[in-house]
N, CA and C of each residue as an Amber inpcrd file, in Angstrom:
protein
   309
  -7.9990000   4.0500000  -5.7660000  -7.2900000   3.6960000  -4.5460000
  -6.3380000   2.5370000  -4.8650000  -5.0640000   2.7520000  -4.6220000
  -4.0610000   1.7100000  -4.7950000  -4.1100000   0.7970000  -3.5710000
  -4.2200000  -0.4950000  -3.8070000  -4.2150000  -1.4750000  -2.7230000
  -3.1530000  -2.5030000  -3.0520000  -2.1670000  -2.6330000  -2.1360000
  -1.0690000  -3.5790000  -2.3640000  -0.7870000  -4.3760000  -1.0940000
  -0.1750000  -5.5250000  -1.2740000   0.1420000  -6.3730000  -0.1320000
   1.5400000  -6.1150000   0.4290000   2.3520000  -5.3540000  -0.2920000
   3.7050000  -5.0750000   0.1970000   3.6610000  -3.9840000   1.2740000
   4.7800000  -3.8500000   1.9860000   4.8640000  -2.9040000   3.1020000
   5.2300000  -1.4900000   2.6840000   5.5040000  -1.2850000   1.4030000
   5.8350000   0.0570000   0.9230000   5.4410000   0.1680000  -0.5430000
   5.5040000   1.3810000  -1.0380000   5.2200000   1.6210000  -2.4480000
   6.5510000   1.9790000  -3.1000000   7.0830000   1.1130000  -3.9450000
   8.4000000   1.3520000  -4.5380000   8.4980000   2.7320000  -5.1830000
   9.5620000   3.4470000  -4.8260000   9.8200000   4.7580000  -5.4090000
   8.9880000   5.8890000  -4.8420000   8.1870000   5.6230000  -3.8260000
   7.3270000   6.6590000  -3.2550000   7.5580000   6.7810000  -1.7610000
   7.5670000   7.9970000  -1.2770000   7.5470000   8.2320000   0.1620000
   6.0860000   8.2520000   0.5890000   5.8360000   7.7400000   1.7850000
   4.4600000   7.6700000   2.2560000   4.3350000   8.1980000   3.6780000
   3.1520000   8.6680000   3.9850000   2.8060000   9.0640000   5.3490000
   1.7550000   8.0630000   5.8280000   2.0230000   7.4000000   6.9300000
   1.0920000   6.4190000   7.4730000  -0.0510000   7.1390000   8.1730000
  -1.2800000   6.7780000   7.8010000  -2.4650000   7.3860000   8.3990000
  -3.1190000   6.4820000   9.4370000  -2.9170000   5.1900000   9.3350000
  -3.4440000   4.2780000  10.3380000  -4.0710000   3.0260000   9.7600000
  -4.4920000   2.1640000  10.6680000  -5.1350000   0.9010000  10.3250000
  -6.5310000   1.1630000   9.7750000  -6.8670000   0.4620000   8.7000000
  -8.2300000   0.4880000   8.1710000  -8.6970000  -0.9460000   8.0000000
 -10.0020000  -1.1350000   8.1580000 -10.5440000  -2.4830000   8.0670000
 -11.9760000  -2.4430000   7.5920000 -12.4220000  -3.5460000   7.0960000
 -13.8130000  -3.7190000   6.7180000 -14.1570000  -5.1740000   6.9170000
 -15.3170000  -5.4350000   7.5080000 -15.6760000  -6.8330000   7.6920000
 -17.1490000  -7.0630000   7.3760000 -17.4750000  -8.3220000   7.1880000
 -18.8440000  -8.7340000   6.8910000 -19.0140000 -10.1780000   7.3550000
 -20.1930000 -10.4820000   7.8560000 -20.5690000 -11.8690000   8.1250000
 -21.5670000 -12.2330000   7.0360000 -21.2330000 -13.2320000   6.2440000
 -22.0120000 -13.5860000   5.0660000 -22.5190000 -15.0140000   5.2040000
 -23.7310000 -15.2560000   4.7030000 -24.2700000 -16.6130000   4.6940000
 -25.0600000 -16.8370000   3.4080000 -25.3800000 -18.0650000   3.1430000
 -26.2160000 -18.4360000   2.0060000 -27.5740000 -18.8700000   2.5270000
 -28.5320000 -18.9650000   1.6270000 -29.8750000 -19.3670000   2.0570000
 -29.9510000 -20.8680000   2.3110000 -31.0080000 -21.2830000   2.9670000
 -31.1570000 -22.6750000   3.3870000 -31.1360000 -23.6540000   2.2080000
 -31.7120000 -23.2610000   1.0800000 -31.7080000 -24.1360000  -0.0960000
 -30.2970000 -24.4310000  -0.5730000 -29.4810000 -23.4130000  -0.6030000
 -28.0920000 -23.6260000  -1.0430000 -27.2990000 -24.3900000  -0.0010000
 -27.6230000 -24.2020000   1.2840000 -26.9430000 -24.9660000   2.3310000
 -27.2360000 -26.4540000   2.1910000 -28.4800000 -26.7850000   1.8590000
 -28.8450000 -28.1930000   1.6750000 -28.0770000 -28.7810000   0.4950000
 -28.0450000 -28.0490000  -0.6180000 -27.3160000 -28.5250000  -1.7970000
 -25.8230000 -28.6590000  -1.4940000 -25.2740000 -27.7220000  -0.7320000
 -23.8560000 -27.8020000  -0.3640000 -23.6020000 -29.0310000   0.5000000
 -24.5310000 -29.3200000   1.4040000 -24.3970000 -30.5110000   2.2470000
 -24.3560000 -31.7780000   1.4200000 -25.1840000 -31.8380000   0.3990000
 -25.1780000 -33.0000000  -0.4900000 -23.8680000 -33.0910000  -1.2710000
 -23.3260000 -31.9440000  -1.6310000 -22.0700000 -31.9160000  -2.3960000
 -20.9110000 -32.4640000  -1.5660000 -20.9540000 -32.2690000  -0.2360000
 -19.8660000 -32.7810000   0.5950000 -19.8020000 -34.3000000   0.5640000
 -20.9250000 -34.9330000   0.2850000 -20.9460000 -36.4010000   0.1870000
 -20.2210000 -36.8550000  -1.0820000 -20.4940000 -36.1600000  -2.1950000
 -19.9070000 -36.5370000  -3.4840000 -18.4850000 -36.0090000  -3.6610000
 -18.1730000 -34.9190000  -2.9850000 -16.8600000 -34.3050000  -3.1280000
 -16.8480000 -33.2640000  -4.2310000 -15.8110000 -32.4670000  -4.2600000
 -15.6650000 -31.4280000  -5.2740000 -15.9180000 -30.0440000  -4.7120000
 -15.7890000 -29.0670000  -5.5700000 -15.9580000 -27.6670000  -5.1740000
 -17.4150000 -27.3650000  -4.8490000 -17.6260000 -26.6270000  -3.7840000
 -18.9670000 -26.1690000  -3.4290000 -19.0630000 -24.7360000  -3.9330000
 -19.5360000 -24.6020000  -5.1610000 -19.5090000 -23.3210000  -5.8560000
 -20.3140000 -22.2440000  -5.1570000 -21.4100000 -22.5880000  -4.4970000
 -22.1970000 -21.5600000  -3.8120000 -21.4060000 -20.9470000  -2.6540000
 -20.5780000 -21.7470000  -1.9800000 -19.7480000 -21.1940000  -0.9060000
 -18.5740000 -20.4050000  -1.4650000 -18.0240000 -20.8630000  -2.5780000
 -16.9560000 -20.1020000  -3.2320000 -17.4800000 -18.7210000  -3.6100000
 -18.6740000 -18.6820000  -4.1850000 -19.3010000 -17.4040000  -4.5560000
 -19.5910000 -16.5620000  -3.3190000 -20.0870000 -17.1930000  -2.2460000
 -20.3840000 -16.4760000  -1.0150000 -19.1360000 -15.7860000  -0.4670000
 -18.0160000 -16.5010000  -0.4480000 -16.7810000 -15.9300000   0.0780000
 -16.2180000 -14.8450000  -0.8320000 -16.3680000 -14.9980000  -2.1360000
 -15.9280000 -13.9450000  -3.0650000 -16.7390000 -12.6680000  -2.8440000
 -18.0510000 -12.8140000  -2.6720000 -18.9060000 -11.6590000  -2.3970000
 -18.5160000 -11.0060000  -1.0680000 -18.2420000 -11.8250000  -0.0680000
 -17.8580000 -11.3040000   1.2430000 -16.5410000 -10.5290000   1.1670000
 -15.5770000 -11.0410000   0.4000000 -14.3040000 -10.3210000   0.2510000
 -14.5110000  -8.9780000  -0.4300000 -15.3910000  -8.9320000  -1.4300000
 -15.6830000  -7.6740000  -2.1260000 -16.3120000  -6.6540000  -1.1820000
 -17.2700000  -7.0850000  -0.3750000 -17.9240000  -6.1870000   0.5790000
 -16.9210000  -5.6920000   1.6150000 -16.1270000  -6.6090000   2.1710000
 -15.1370000  -6.2260000   3.1830000 -14.1120000  -5.2550000   2.6040000
 -13.6740000  -5.5020000   1.3690000 -12.7080000  -4.6010000   0.7230000
 -13.3190000  -3.2240000   0.5160000 -14.5450000  -3.1700000   0.0760000
 -15.2330000  -1.8970000  -0.1410000 -15.3330000  -1.1060000   1.1620000
 -15.6490000  -1.7630000   2.2410000 -15.7450000  -1.0850000   3.5460000
 -14.3900000  -0.5900000   4.0300000 -13.3440000  -1.3750000   3.7510000
 -11.9900000  -0.9570000   4.1130000 -11.6050000   0.2970000   3.3200000
 -11.9100000   0.3050000   2.0300000 -11.6070000   1.4570000   1.1800000
 -12.3390000   2.6980000   1.6790000 -13.5880000   2.5440000   2.0890000
 -14.3460000   3.6820000   2.6230000 -13.6690000   4.2730000   3.8490000
 -13.1630000   3.4240000   4.7420000 -12.4330000   3.9130000   5.9220000
 -11.1750000   4.6630000   5.5010000 -10.4540000   4.1230000   4.5240000
  -9.2210000   4.7620000   4.0560000  -9.5270000   6.1180000   3.4180000
 -10.5740000   6.1900000   2.6160000 -10.9440000   7.4580000   1.9830000
 -11.3260000   8.5010000   3.0250000 -11.9940000   8.0770000   4.0890000
 -12.3760000   9.0040000   5.1620000 -11.1530000   9.5990000   5.8470000
 -10.0320000   8.8670000   5.8170000  -8.7810000   9.3770000   6.3900000
  -7.9840000  10.2190000   5.3950000  -8.4250000  10.2710000   4.1460000
  -7.7040000  11.0020000   3.1100000  -6.5780000  10.2080000   2.4730000
  -6.6770000   8.8900000   2.5240000  -5.6140000   8.0230000   1.9900000
  -5.6320000   7.9590000   0.4730000  -4.4410000   7.7720000  -0.0890000
  -4.2650000   7.5180000  -1.5200000  -4.1220000   6.0240000  -1.7960000
  -3.7030000   5.2900000  -0.7540000  -3.3900000   3.8760000  -0.9430000
  -3.5580000   3.1230000   0.3670000  -3.6160000   1.8020000   0.2300000
  -3.6140000   0.9020000   1.3810000  -2.4790000  -0.0830000   1.1390000
  -1.5630000  -0.1510000   2.0920000  -0.4350000  -1.0820000   1.9870000
  -0.6330000  -2.2130000   2.9940000   0.1350000  -3.2720000   2.8400000
   0.0970000  -4.4320000   3.7330000  -1.3130000  -5.0000000   3.8540000
  -2.0700000  -4.9920000   2.7610000  -3.4550000  -5.4480000   2.7870000
  -3.5130000  -6.9650000   2.9440000  -4.4320000  -7.4110000   3.7890000
  -4.6210000  -8.8300000   4.0500000  -6.1160000  -9.1410000   4.2080000
  -6.4620000 -10.4160000   4.0480000  -7.7850000 -10.9280000   4.3650000
  -7.6400000 -11.9410000   5.4890000  -8.6530000 -12.0280000   6.3160000
  -8.7410000 -13.0960000   7.3080000 -10.2000000 -13.5060000   7.3860000
 -10.4220000 -14.7250000   7.8000000 -11.7910000 -15.1990000   7.9020000
 -11.9230000 -16.2620000   8.9590000 -13.1520000 -16.4150000   9.4200000
 -13.4360000 -17.4620000  10.3840000 -14.9000000 -17.8550000  10.2730000
 -15.1830000 -19.1180000  10.5590000 -16.5890000 -19.5260000  10.5470000
 -17.3120000 -18.9440000  11.7520000 -18.5380000 -18.5480000  11.5510000
 -19.3580000 -18.0270000  12.6390000 -20.3260000 -19.1180000  13.0940000
 -20.9000000 -19.8040000  12.1170000 -21.7960000 -20.9370000  12.3360000
 -21.8610000 -21.7030000  11.0270000 -22.5740000 -22.8000000  10.9970000
 -22.6840000 -23.5520000   9.7460000 -23.2380000 -22.6580000   8.6470000
 -22.5220000 -22.5700000   7.5400000 -22.9900000 -21.7980000   6.3970000
 -22.7620000 -20.3110000   6.4780000 -22.0510000 -19.8240000   7.4950000
 -21.7870000 -18.3810000   7.6250000 -20.3190000 -18.1670000   7.9780000
 -19.7470000 -17.1240000   7.3980000 -18.3410000 -16.8320000   7.6410000
 -18.1520000 -15.3430000   7.8690000 -17.2020000 -15.0160000   8.7390000
 -16.7960000 -13.6420000   8.9820000 -15.5330000 -13.4030000   8.1710000
 -15.5610000 -12.4000000   7.3110000 -14.4010000 -12.0440000   6.4960000
 -14.0000000 -10.6230000   6.8540000 -12.7130000 -10.4050000   7.0820000
 -12.1980000  -9.0660000   7.3420000 -11.0850000  -8.7610000   6.3530000
 -11.1200000  -7.5590000   5.8120000 -10.0400000  -7.0300000   4.9760000
  -9.3890000  -5.9330000   5.8020000  -8.0670000  -5.9220000   5.8690000
  -7.3950000  -4.8950000   6.6640000  -6.0560000  -4.5290000   6.0510000
  -5.6010000  -3.3420000   6.3830000  -4.3270000  -2.8540000   5.8880000
  -3.9890000  -1.5330000   6.5300000  -2.9450000  -0.9050000   6.0180000
  -2.4970000   0.3900000   6.5220000  -2.7930000   1.4550000   5.4900000
  -3.5940000   2.4430000   5.8930000  -3.9150000   3.5600000   5.0200000
  -2.7240000   4.5110000   4.9730000  -2.3570000   4.9470000   3.7690000
  -1.2190000   5.8520000   3.6060000  -1.5480000   6.9640000   2.6250000
  -0.8180000   8.0510000   2.7680000  -0.8650000   9.1710000   1.8280000
   0.4690000   9.1780000   1.1150000   0.4410000   9.2000000  -0.2220000
   1.6920000   9.2460000  -0.9830000   2.1700000  10.6900000  -1.0410000
   3.4550000  10.8620000  -0.7840000   4.0620000  12.2070000  -0.7800000
   4.8040000  12.4820000  -2.0700000
């Protein structure tokens, strides 16, 4: 599955199939939340949250691809991520784009 952030596929005609999306609410366990809290005092990267968000993006992307495949898509154009906090230590991540068939 081709996934791109541009609005078209250079040199290809496309048929738009529709919006596809995948989302996940991801959190870490209490032990990692405590360690992350301590890290905010010292400063620097909170690697457990970086890993949590990377995992969430992978899950959301996979779910988006599944929706696109169900529509018979060859590609997803205009792909984007968005996220928002749900509560302390948890984030909602959505991957979305336009499913297309290359002609």
